[in-house]
Residue, then its C-alpha position, 0 to 999 in steps of 0.5 A: m322852091r326848087t331845093r325845098p320840093r317839100l315845102y307848101v306855102s298853100y292848102s290848094s299847093e299841098m293838096a294837088l294831085l302832083p305837088t312837086w315838078t319831079q312828080k309831074i315830069a315823071a308822071l308825064a313820062f310814064l304816061a307816054f311811055l305806056v301810050i307808044v307800048p303798043f306800037g313796038v317803038i321802045p328799044g328791048l321792050g317791043f315784045l309788050s307790043d304782041n297780042d297776048w302781052l297786049k291783052l295781059l297789060s289790059r287786064v292789068a287795067i281792068f283789074a287795077i279800076g277794081a283794085l281802086g275801089l276796094h283801096i277806097l274801101s279798105g285803103l281809105a276807111g279801113q273796112v276789110s273785104l272779102g266780097q269785092a267778086f260780088f259786086v263785080g259780078i254785079g256790074a257784069y250782068t248788069a251790063a251784059v243784059l242792058g247791052g248784050e243781045v237777047g238770046k233763046s233763054t237769055w234776057g238782052l236790050g242791046l243798049p250802047i255801051w254809054i247806057w250800059l257800063p255807067a248803069a253797071g257802075i250805078v247797080a252795083a253801087l245802089v246794091g252796095a248801099l243797099i247792104a252797108p247798113t247790115a255790113v258796117r254793124v260789124r268791124g274787123i274779121y266779122l265784116a269780112i266775114v259778112t262780104l266773104g258771104l256775098v261771094f258764096f251768095g253771089e255764086w248761087i244767084f248767079r248759078s240760078t238765074p240762067f236767063i240772066t247769066g246763061g247758066a253755070q259752065a255755060g255763061r253768056e255773051f257779053p256786049s262788045l267795045q263798040f260805040r254807037f249813039w243808039k243801036e245802028e248797024v255800024p258803030f262809030l267807035d269799033f275797039t274790036t276790030d284792026g284798023s288805021w290811026f293817022g295811017i298807022s295800022v292797029t291791032s283791035e288789041a292795041k285798040t282795046y289797050l288804049l281804051l281800057l288805059i283811059f279808063v284807069i287814068m279816069a279812075v285815078i284822077i276820080t280816086k285821088n280827088i275823092q281822097r282830097t275831098r272832105t268825104g275822103r279825110a272822114f273816110m281815112a280819120i274813120r279808119d285811123r280813129d273810128i270812136a275819136a272821128e265819131v267825136m270829132g263830129v265825123a258821121e261814122a255810118k254815113n261815110k262808111l256807106i258812101a265807102f262802100a257804095l263807091s267801091s261796089g261802083f267801082a267794081g261794078l264797072t270792072g265787071a261790066i268791062l272785064g265781060a265786054f273784054v272776055g266776050r263770055l263769061v261764066p258764073e263760076g269766075f266771080s269765085l272767092f279767088m277773085s276777091i282774094q285776088f283783089v286784096a292780094i293786089l292791094l296788100i302787095g301793092g301797098i295799101g292806103t295808096v293809088s300807086g300801090a293799087l296800080l304796081g298790085s295790079a301789075f304785079v298779081i296779073l303778070l305774075p303767072r305769065i312771067v312764072q309760066d315763061f320762066t318756067g319754060f326757060l328753065a325746062s330747056v335748059a334742065e333738058s340740055g344740062s348745060g348752062f349756069f343755071s341748070w343744077f338750078a333748073g334741075i331742082f326746080v322743074s320736072t320734066g318727066i314722070d321719075d324727075p322729081g321737082i318744084v313746078s313740073t312742066l308735063p302735062g297730066t299727073s306728074p311729080g309737083l305743082n303744075i302752073g296753076q298750082f304753083n301760082l297760088f302757092l305764090y300768092g300765099l307766100l307773097l302774102i305772108g312776106f311782104l306782111i311780115f317784111e314789108p306791110l308797105g308792099l311794093y310801094g314801101i320797097w319804091i319809098r326805101v330805093r328813093n329815101y336811099w338815093k335821096s339822102w346818098p351818100f349820107t344813107y344812115 
């Protein structure tokens, strides 16, 4: 079998999570890499252990959970959805009410994380199941518009219930990532303060990152196992040819409802974790832009694959920081007027009111786009580019590279 890694002699071996030894070793090596990232021992990548980068990586993990939920609905079941932000908000405010402290004008029960975190996913899944019978009656662009309406409806609901959300532009505090048996004063596990593990000093950012890494691993395992079940295969049959699947006995409406509920549940967990991670969220945060981010994650990473959801999450969340650092580097090159990239920096970056450029590094009104505007422009450009030139996204690029080297030197 060592020379025929894709030769399977049983269904169980073909349906394994990691069917080849190459995949097993690569997965273990990558997992080990992710675990040691916050300790700053990786040569050349020590900057990833900085607190600001650990916060970014934690945000990648949070959005990866929501992207995996959308992967179940859109990647497996083939249902187009632009309403992921609505269910993220449902989960977030479920966690806020159950786990948050009661305020002067806000509800809160102060329950521990082992109650409010699963409840956030369950409530969001129930809401998704209630909406699904209406949503699954339509398909394609009509389903996208229905789910888009959920986002606008959710924004109005969240702004109109200040006793739950804290009100527009104010928000409310969310429960912390602390583990208690009930409501005792001192938690037995606290991920919000610095500490020491086995004699090693660990910051709160590193502890939070490792906790979220565990959550992502659990979400990946659940998603991969859903794909292998009878239900997961029914999802893919509906995606590929819904009428033929129904003729063959697949309950289309039932399975679409299940996919909608599962996707909503993952989104609810994302909202709860995001609120606990950030600490305070405003209702305006659960907007159309958040839904577009999740769609961009799947399209850029590679729709229909778990690896694509993970790759897309890292790419979309880290892209603004990379653009910001690269723009700052070009600004310093443009100001110095020397260096190999000076000509490109002069065209790309605007460093003065009278200096035309694509991206401006000046505060206020100035020529060119600011960093936020340029990121939006880049999102659109990347979406168009991947849809036209590489529909499988980053995962498709990886497949091309892998196949090239597997068949080298016979690459034709």
